[in-house]
N, C-alpha and C positions, 0 to 999 in steps of 0.2 A: 273730854269734850272741856272746850273754851269756857271763859268766866266771861258770864253775858250780865249786863245790867239791866233788871225788867224793873218796869215802873208802872205803877198806878195812880189814874187821875180821878178825885174825888170833885165833881163840880154838881153845879145845880143845873138842870136841864129842864128848860122851862117849857111847860107843854106847847106845842106848835110854834116855838120860837126857833124855826129851823136858823135863819140868818144869824140870829145873836149865839145859838149854840155853837153854830160851826167857826163864828169869831174867836168864841173863847177857846174851844178845841184849839184853832189854830196857834194860840198863844200858847197853850199848855204843849201843843206839840214841839214849838220852836224853842222852848226851854227845855225839853226833854234831849231834842237832839243837841243842844249847845253842852246838855250836860252828858253826852255820851250814852244816854240810854238806848240799848239794843233793840226791845221790844217793851211799848206802851200801850196798856191798855185803857180803854175809857169805860164807863158804867154801860148798864143795860140801857139801851133806847136814847141814849146820849144825844144825838143830834135831833132827834125828832120832839123828845120829851116823852115822859110814859103818857101819851093821848089815847083818849079813848075814839077807836077808829069810826063809832057809828055817829059821832057830833065831829069829830075833825077828819073827815075824809082827804082834805087836802094837805093833810100832814103824812099821808101813806107814800112812802118813798119807791122808787123803782132803781134797782142796781144799776141801770144804765141811764139814770136820770142826773141833772145838773148837780144836784146837791151830794150824790156820792161820785162824781167828778171834781167837785171841791174839795173832797175828802182824798181822791188820788191824788189831786194836785200838790197838797201841801207835801204829799210823802216824795215828790218827784225830786231826784238826783240827791236824795236823803238816805242815811244808812238805815236809819231806825224803820222797824215793822210797827205798823199801826193798828189797833182793833178798835172800833167804834160801832156804836149800837144804833139801832133805827128799828123804826115799824116800817115793812117792806110791803107793799103791794102785792095782793095775790090774786092772779086773773081769773082763778078758778075757783073763789071761796073767799073766807076770813084772812087778813092778812097776818104776817109771820111776825115774830121777834126775832132779830137777825142782829149778827154779830158779823162784820166785815174785815177782812185782814187785806192791809194793804200795804207795798212798800216799791219803791221807786217808781210811783205815779201810775203803778198796774194795782188792779184790783187780783188780790193771788187767790182769793175764794172767800167763803162765807159760811156760817153755820147759824142754822134756824133752830132756834131754841126747841127743844123735843118734849119737855115736861112742862106741858101745860095744865094749870090748876085752878079749880075755884071758878072764882069771877072771870080770870083771864080766859076761860072755855068759851064763855059768851062773845069773847072779842077775836081772838086768836087761835089759828090753824098751828097743831106742832109740825116740826120737821120731822124729818124721814131719817136722815143720814148722819151721821156723827164722823166728818173729815177730820183729818189732822192737816198741819202746815209745819213749815220748816222755816228758822232763821240759822244760818250758819250750821251749826250741829247739832242744834236744838231742833226736835220734832215735837210738837205740842197740839192737843184738843183743845177744844172751846166747852165750857159750861156753863150756861147763864142760868142765874137765881134757882129756882128750884131744880134745876139739872142738878145740882150739886148733892141732893138725895136720891138720885136716881143712880144707881149701882150699874145699871146697863150702859148708861152714858160713860161712866168711868172705865166700864169693860172693855167697850168697843176701842177705845184709845193704843189700849198695849196692843193689840190684834193689828193695829195699824203702826206699829213700833214708835208710839209718842211716848216720850221723855216724861211729859207734864201736861197736866191739864189746867187751863188758864180758867178760873172760875170768875164770870162776871159780876154776878150778885154778889157774891161772898167777898171779891177783894181777896183772893187768896190763889194762890198755884198748888195743886194737889198731885201729889205721884199717883198715877194709875195703882190699883190695888193696896193703895195705901191711904185710906180716908182720913186717918188721923193725924197725916202730914201735910202741914198746912205752911205755907212759905209765903211771907207777905209780899208783896208786889212791890 
């Protein structure tokens, strides 16, 4: 496997300040590209902020909406894979906590947080699938926050030939089957 640079961004994600969050995100992404980062992960809900969807329904985004299009545009003609978090509108119920995967101006896929606990259960629907993604020789899965404690999320990734799992809430990459091994992003 080739050597890859993996980066993680720690940023303040203001609730509902989507335009501002996207501007900050664009600066971090440009900096990462300039540094030769191959895969860059942003926090859970970094685009929308951790909004209460019952009080800020205008912050619920669609994967085919203009805000996601702005994220995709950041990656156009760039070698870096970008993972970004948002609250995704769900036409069939409560919204999802979603992490999108973008590269070269395209939406390569998305992961909807599976493990919805405590107060989040009042606001969000759990995802059902645990997809994997690729960048070069790396095949990876995504876990968001409470997913880190869910062995089923980590077990699903090796079955799909994932080498690593990017844990969004914890800021670590974990090797499937080895939860004790965490590599800083």
